[in-house]
C-alpha positions, 0 to 999 in steps of 0.5 A, a space after each residue: 519508524 523503520 524497522 528491518 529484519 534479523 533473522 534466526 532459522 527455525 519453524 514457527 506458526 504464528 497464532 492469536 486469539 484476535 479478533 477483527 473488526 468487519 465492516 459491512 456498510 463498505 459494500 453497499 454501492 455493490 449490493 444488487 449488483 452481479 458479474 462484471 457490473 458488481 467487480 468494476 464496482 468492488 474495484 472502484 471502492 478498494 482502489 480508493 486508499 492511499 498510496 505509499 513509497 516503494 521505500 516507505 514500505 519498511 515503516 508499515 510491515 512493522 504493524 501490517 505484518 507482526 505476529 498476532 502473538 508477538 508484534 516483534 515477529 513477521 509473518 511470512 508466507 514464504 517461509 517457516 524461517 523465524 524473522 523479527 522486526 530490528 533496527 539491524 538490516 538484513 538482506 535475508 528478506 525481501 518485499 514481495 510482490 505478489 502480482 510479480 512488477 514486470 507485469 505491468 512493466 515495472 514502477 510506480 505508475 500504478 497503485 499496485 506497486 506498493 499496495 499492501 494487499 499485493 507486497 509482503 514481507 518475503 524471505 529472500 531465497 523464496 522471492 528469487 524462486 518465485 521470480 515473476 510466475 504465477 500462482 498454480 500447481 507444480 506437476 513436474 519437475 521442482 526446481 525449489 522447495 520449502 515447508 511453505 512453497 515450491 516452484 516449478 514446471 507445470 503443464 498449465 501455467 499459462 505460458 510461463 512454464 513454470 508456475 509458484 504454488 504455496 502450501 494449503 495452508 495459504 493457497 486461499 490468501 494467494 487466491 484471494 490476492 489475485 481476486 483482489 489484484 485483478 478487481 482493485 486494478 483491472 484496467 492496468 495495462 498488462 504485460 506480455 508477460 502477464 501469464 494470469 492476466 489479460 494482455 492490454 487492458 480488459 475490465 472483465 474477466 482480467 483473469 486468464 481462463 486457465 487460472 482461474 478454476 485453479 484460485 476458485 478451488 483454492 478460494 473454497 478449500 482454504 477460507 480466509 485465516 484469522 491471520 489474513 482477518 486481522 491484517 485486512 482491518 491492520 491494512 484498512 488502518 494503514 492504507 485505508 481500504 479493504 480486501 472485498 474476498 477476504 470480508 466475503 470469500 464467496 464473491 468470487 463465484 458471482 463474479 468468475 464463479 458459478 454464482 455469475 448469474 446471479 446478483 449479490 444480496 449485502 443483507 444476506 451476505 455472510 460476513 467471515 467469522 473469527 473465533 465463532 463470532 460474526 462481525 458485520 452486522 449492518 445496523 452496527 457494523 464494527 464489534 469491539 470485544 476489548 474496548 480501551 477504559 482509558 483511551 488516548 484523547 484524539 487530536 484537536 481541530 486545526 484552523 479554519 485555513 489548513 489544507 489536507 492531503 486528499 488522493 496522491 497524483 504522483 509518487 516516484 523514488 528513486 530505487 532504480 539508481 543501483 550505482 552509487 552511494 548516499 552514505 559518502 563522500 565519495 559514493 555519488 559520482 556517476 551522472 545520472 541523466 536518464 529522463 523516464 516516465 516521471 522525471 523529464 529533465 535533470 541538471 547535474 544530477 548523480 547516481 546515489 544508490 536508491 536516490 539522486 545527488 542533486 549539484 556538486 561542491 560548487 554547483 546547484 542542481 535541479 529535477 523536473 517531474 512531469 506535468 501532474 494532473 491538477 486544475 488552476 486554482 486547486 492546492 498541492 501538497 508536495 512530499 520530499 524525501 531529502 537528506 544533506 551532505 557531511 552538512 547541510 549546504 542550503 536548502 531546497 527549492 521548489 517550485 512549480 509553473 507559474 508560481 513562485 519558489 518555496 524553500 525548505 529547510 532540512 536538518 538531516 545529513 549523509 549518515 542520518 535516514 532521509 528526512 520528509 520535508 512537505 511544501 504546500 501550494 494553494 491556488 495554484 495559476 497553471 492547470 496540470 503544473 510539473 514541478 521543480 526540486 533544486 537545491 538552493 546552493 550545493 548538494 543534497 540527496 533526494 530519495 523520493 517524491 509524492 505529490 497529492 492534491 489537496 482540500 480544505 480540512 473539515 471545519 465547523 466540527 461539531 463539539 458535544 458533552 452529551 452522548 445518548 444510548 442510540 448513538 454509535 461513535 467510532 474513533 478515527 482508526 475505526 474502532 468502536 469506543 465508549 461513550 466516555 471517549 474523549 476527542 474527534 470521533 466518527 458519531 453517527 457518519 459525522 464528524 464529531 467532537 466529544 468534550 
């Protein structure tokens, strides 16, 4: 479901009495650690998540960033404008990187590029004014200001000259985003303009000395809000990881603050509290105040020989191609032959406005990726966003080194949204293969390519009918459910089918 934004200018603050859930056992590996060891371990935990394509973020925002009391309304930390998800596209909102993408050289070579904990819906003017400045305290000339943020000069900006300062209500939010990024992506090769991060690769402390006191103060003065906590749970459901500094704001003190000489004790750590209810008990990590009395049955397991996606090993969209169109027959006539860090060769390719057109009215076209990190004998699952010309003029052919090409049939044409098609290669013959995508006849548009290494689907799931009072049961979204729930669940730490 692609949702975009329509705009009504008005001041609003979204509120709700939604109770989120905490998952304390998620942090077991970090128990008893301190300083750089604590930071490194938390980074490994939080880095294990699904990596989305940049173009797909609009699909997730309606869930992760809908207001608590109106899911159709966008929660925007950058302005008090009232925005709504709708089918009508608008240029009034952007996908805003809190830690700017120019700080790592742009593009999708790191997961931070599309991480939902770093990329938020933002009103366009505020996003433009923020530019690639770090967060900080504006103490000089103001160049932009609205009710929720301002941009201006600062004596303490890490050399950037200007900083972006959120209002007091969101200072803690931005601090915890920086803490998350500095921890999860400590080994990013930061560019020379990354004002808040050490240049190059440096696992500890990652953050520059000038910004640490500012972020720590913001974290202390503005603890996690109800919105921030609930969004943490929503991102967990979509992306599969958590922001540790929302769950336990005091963690920042153990890594950068006044507790760096002390080990962090998980059993004594106080997780966040929502509406007076603290969650995160070590023996019962979820609290579900309103269990569904009639839940939908879970899915049935697939055949034993199926495989499923594991980790993403290649993710590239063609958003850097700004010239041309993929919605009109005359909109893709400029050749595209610009090899980059992801696509090493191309044949008969054209610029098509956020996509690449393969082939012409009389010739086929193709692109080939860099070698992907996969072992011989392993399996790959490849997702391709594709659509045809005014009509579909053939198939998409996908091949890897040493293996026979596989054909993909699709039905979307240029007036439609891109269609996601999937092809699977098992027992690949060579390590680190390149992937080639070609048209079988004439023209097709490709918008994005994602490649996953794959593992066999979980088989031999136990089926049971009787549940004991002591059994702890969660659905596959991590929500605690009653013992009359039917379908696939996690019970006592194991995947189980309840009948």
